[in-house]
C-alpha positions in Angstrom: 0.1 22.3 5.0 3.5 20.9 4.3 4.5 17.0 4.5 5.7 16.0 7.5 9.5 15.5 8.2 9.1 11.5 7.9 8.0 12.1 4.5 10.5 14.4 3.5 13.3 12.1 3.8 15.3 11.4 0.9 13.8 8.8 -1.4 14.6 7.3 -5.1 11.0 7.7 -6.0 8.4 9.1 -4.0 6.9 5.9 -3.5 5.2 3.8 -0.1 5.0 0.3 -1.0 1.7 -0.3 0.3 1.2 -3.9 2.8 0.6 -6.8 1.7 -1.2 -9.8 3.3 1.2 -12.6 4.0 3.5 -11.1 0.7 4.8 -8.3 3.2 7.2 -9.9 6.0 11.0 -8.1 7.0 13.0 -9.1 3.7 10.5 -7.4 1.7 10.2 -4.4 3.4 14.1 -4.1 4.4 14.9 -4.1 0.6 12.1 -1.6 -0.2 13.8 0.7 2.7 16.9 0.2 1.4 16.2 1.2 -2.0 15.0 4.6 -1.2 10.7 3.5 -1.0 9.0 3.3 2.0 8.0 0.0 3.2 5.2 -1.4 5.2 3.6 -4.8 6.4 0.7 -5.9 8.0 1.2 -5.9 12.2 -1.7 -9.1 10.6 1.3 -10.7 9.3 3.5 -11.6 12.4 2.4 -14.9 13.4 2.1 -15.7 16.6 1.7 -12.0 18.1 4.7 -11.9 19.8 6.6 -12.3 16.4 6.0 -8.8 15.9 8.4 -7.5 18.2 11.1 -9.6 16.5 10.2 -8.2 13.2 10.3 -4.5 14.5 13.5 -5.1 16.0 15.1 -6.5 13.0 13.6 -3.9 10.8 14.9 -1.0 12.8 18.3 -2.7 13.4 19.2 -3.8 9.7 17.9 -0.3 8.2 20.2 1.3 11.2 23.3 -0.9 9.9 21.8 0.2 6.3 22.3 3.8 6.3 25.3 4.1 8.8 26.9 1.9 6.0 26.0 4.0 3.2 25.5 7.9 4.5 25.3 9.1 0.7 22.0 6.8 0.4 19.9 6.3 3.6 16.9 3.8 4.2 14.0 5.9 3.5 11.2 4.8 6.6 8.9 2.1 7.2 5.5 1.7 8.1 3.0 -1.0 10.1 -0.3 -1.5 8.7 -2.9 -1.4 11.8 -6.8 -3.2 11.0 -9.0 -1.3 13.0 -11.7 -3.3 12.9 -13.3 -4.5 15.8 -13.0 -8.2 14.5 -9.1 -7.6 15.0 -8.7 -8.6 18.1 -4.5 -8.4 18.1 -5.3 -4.5 17.7 -4.2 -3.3 21.4 -1.3 -5.7 21.3 0.0 -4.4 17.9 -0.6 -0.6 18.5 1.5 -0.9 22.1 4.5 -3.0 19.8 4.2 0.4 17.7 4.5 2.3 20.4 7.3 0.2 22.1 9.5 0.8 19.0 8.3 3.7 17.5 7.4 2.8 14.4 7.0 5.8 12.5 4.3 6.1 10.6 1.5 4.0 11.0 -0.8 2.7 8.2 -4.7 2.7 9.4 -7.5 0.2 7.9 -11.1 -0.5 8.3 -12.2 2.3 10.6 -11.1 5.6 12.1 -9.9 4.9 15.8 -9.1 8.4 18.0 -7.7 6.4 20.0 -5.1 4.5 17.8 -4.2 7.7 16.8 -3.3 9.2 20.1 -1.4 6.6 20.4 1.0 7.2 17.6 1.0 10.5 18.1 1.9 10.2 21.9 5.8 9.5 20.5 5.6 11.3 17.2 4.6 8.9 15.0 2.5 10.2 12.1 -1.1 8.2 11.2 -1.8 7.6 7.2 -5.4 6.3 7.0 -7.3 4.7 4.3 -9.7 5.7 2.4 -12.1 4.8 -0.8 -13.9 7.8 -0.4 -14.6 11.6 -0.1 -17.3 10.9 3.3 -14.8 8.3 4.9 -11.5 10.6 4.4 -13.7 13.5 6.2 -14.3 11.3 8.8 -10.7 10.1 9.4 -9.1 13.7 9.9 -11.9 14.6 12.3 -10.9 11.8 14.5 -7.3 12.6 13.8 -5.1 11.0 11.3 -2.6 13.1 9.6 -2.9 12.3 6.1 -5.0 9.9 3.7 -4.3 6.8 1.8 -7.2 7.5 -1.2 -7.6 3.8 -2.5 -9.4 4.8 -5.9 -10.5 2.0 -8.4 -8.5 -0.2 -9.7 -6.2 -1.0 -6.5 -5.5 -3.8 -5.5 -6.9 -5.6 -2.0 -10.1 -3.2 -1.0 -10.4 -0.8 -3.2 -13.2 1.6 -4.1 -14.7 1.9 -7.4 -14.2 6.1 -7.3 -12.1 7.1 -10.9 -8.7 8.6 -8.9 -9.3 11.4 -10.6 -12.4 12.5 -8.8 -11.5 11.2 -5.7 -8.2 13.3 -5.6 -9.8 16.7 -6.8 -13.0 16.1 -4.2 -10.3 15.3 -1.2 -7.5 18.4 -2.4 -11.1 20.9 -2.3 -10.7 20.6 1.4 -7.6 19.2 2.3 -4.1 20.1 2.1 -2.0 17.6 3.9 -0.1 14.1 3.0 -2.3 12.6 0.7 -1.3 9.1 -1.0 -3.1 7.9 -4.1 -3.4 3.8 -4.4 -4.7 2.0 -7.7 -2.9 0.9 -10.7 0.3 1.9 -10.5 2.6 -0.3 -12.1 4.7 2.2 -13.9 6.8 5.3 -13.1 4.9 7.1 -15.5 1.6 6.5 -13.2 3.6 7.5 -10.2 3.9 11.2 -12.0 0.6 11.4 -13.3 -0.6 10.4 -9.5 1.8 13.5 -8.4 0.2 15.8 -11.5 -3.7 14.5 -10.0 -2.9 16.1 -6.9 -1.0 13.3 -4.3 2.2 13.9 -3.1 3.5 10.2 -3.0 1.9 6.9 -4.8 1.0 3.4 -3.0 2.2 0.8 -4.9 1.6 -2.6 -4.1 0.6 -4.9 -6.8 3.9 -4.3 -8.8 6.1 -5.6 -5.3 3.8 -8.8 -5.2 6.2 -10.9 -7.8 10.1 -9.6 -6.3 12.3 -12.2 -5.2 12.0 -10.7 -1.6 7.9 -11.4 -1.2 6.3 -13.9 0.8 4.2 -15.2 -2.0 4.1 -18.7 -4.0 6.2 -18.7 -7.3 2.7 -19.7 -8.9 1.4 -16.4 -7.6 4.9 -14.3 -8.3 4.1 -16.0 -11.7 0.6 -15.5 -12.1 1.0 -11.4 -12.0 3.3 -11.3 -14.5 1.5 -13.2 -16.5 -2.1 -11.4 -15.8 -3.0 -8.8 -17.6 -6.2 -5.7 -16.0 -8.5 -8.2 -17.9 -8.1 -10.9 -14.8 -9.1 -8.8 -11.7 -12.2 -9.6 -10.3 -14.0 -7.4 -7.5 -16.0 -8.9 -5.0 -16.8 -9.2 -1.1 -17.0 -12.9 -1.1 -13.7 -13.6 0.7 -13.7 -10.8 3.7 -17.0 -9.0 4.0 -15.1 -5.7 2.2 -14.8 -5.6 -1.5 -11.9 -6.2 -3.2 -9.5 -7.2 -6.5 -8.4 -10.5 -6.6 -6.7 -12.4 -9.5 -8.9 -14.7 -11.8 -7.0 -17.6 -11.8 -6.5 -17.8 -7.9 -10.5 -17.7 -8.1 -10.5 -20.4 -10.5 -8.1 -22.6 -9.0 -10.0 -22.5 -5.6 -13.1 -24.6 -7.6 -15.0 -21.2 -8.2 -16.5 -19.3 -10.8 -14.9 -15.6 -11.3 -18.1 -14.6 -13.1 -20.8 -15.8 -10.8 -19.1 -15.3 -7.1 -22.2 -14.3 -4.2 -22.2 -11.3 -2.4 -20.9 -11.4 1.2 -22.6 -10.1 4.3 -20.7 -7.3 5.2 -21.3 -8.4 8.6 -19.7 -11.6 8.8 -16.6 -9.6 7.9 -13.6 -11.0 10.1 -9.8 -9.9 10.6 -9.3 -12.0 14.1 -7.0 -14.7 14.6 -8.9 -16.8 12.6 -10.8 -15.9 9.6 -14.3 -16.8 8.4 -13.7 -18.4 4.9 -12.9 -21.7 3.4 -10.5 -20.3 0.6 -9.2 -17.7 2.6 -8.1 -13.9 1.1 -5.3 -13.7 0.9 -3.8 -17.1 0.8 -5.7 -19.1 -1.4 -7.4 -16.2 -3.3 -5.0 -14.1 -4.3 -5.3 -9.8 -4.4 -4.0 -7.4 -7.0 -4.7 -4.6 -8.7 -5.5 -3.1 -12.3 -1.3 -2.4 -12.8 -0.2 -5.3 -13.2 -0.4 -5.2 -16.8 2.9 -3.2 -16.9 4.8 -5.8 -15.1 6.3 -8.6 -17.2 9.0 -10.2 -15.3 10.2 -11.3 -12.1 13.0 -9.6 -10.7 14.2 -8.4 -7.4 13.0 -5.4 -5.0 16.5 -3.0 -6.3 15.6 -4.3 -10.2 12.0 -3.0 -9.8 12.7 0.2 -8.3 15.4 1.1 -10.6 12.8 0.8 -13.3 10.3 3.0 -11.8 12.9 5.3 -11.2 13.8 5.2 -14.7 10.4 5.1 -16.4 9.3 8.3 -13.8 12.4 10.1 -15.3 11.3 9.2 -18.8 7.9 10.7 -18.2 9.3 13.8 -16.6 11.5 14.3 -19.9 8.7 13.0 -22.6 5.6 14.1 -21.2 4.1 16.8 -23.0 2.4 20.3 -21.3 1.0 23.4 -23.0 2.1 26.4 -21.8 -0.5 28.7 -23.3 1.4 28.6 -26.9 2.5 25.2 -27.2 3.2 21.9 -26.1 6.5 21.6 -24.5 8.2 18.3 -21.9 7.4 18.6 -18.7 11.2 18.8 -17.7 13.6 20.7 -20.2 
């Protein structure tokens, strides 16, 4: 099945920037889209709720202005993430805001909801749904999602434990629609590898946590640059859902990252408040294993240019076997 038109718009590199709690705001999203990748943010980042309308108005206006002034390099589309878990007491309000602004792409997480999908489809928008296994993938498509985001082992935030190679192939056995891959994609060569493995687009988050435009504290940005994959801790303590977090932030919060208790999944709370003294993502900082390739803090534009350079280099240097000999993927 061909990709929806909105996902076939001109892009500088096949990347959707994942929505990151606290870190993703208008400044980050606008610069991501201007740089030619699909930018996104969680609706819950706009606090109070009325701020969401202001954010959407600003993003749409600035992207339209950029495209008008730069017809040769138009802005990529943007997306809004909706947490559809029952504890999100803002969901109805935030979905209505997306309908009012006709947000082109909505990313849903932590539950598949037919009513949400129908609301976004009412004006022609598309829905991409986060999943961590093949069972959840089936449920999302059966309920009306247009595409899937396979959140594999090593991804930042609420990640699964399945290898990306296994998860992509399981899904591709029955689904030929839009499929994104999340998990350790901090380098342009990894983005190419995601496509070779079966994904249409890469879903990149941690690489954007340290950029200048991200709404993250300086200490957080520096910890991203200084950390490696060994500094990632997998725990469900902070939200009730298993996720990947920076070891250094757990230590700074006065906890032992090697001896974290298990949380009761029924304690999940994505409402206006929360249920932990040390909150993800304010105090306990999320990140994926792909941060090992990040060595400096830079702008969104410079990061996207770097990823594109790495991607192009991988195209011309990656060897494939043509039945007779090894040759570059792109001659």
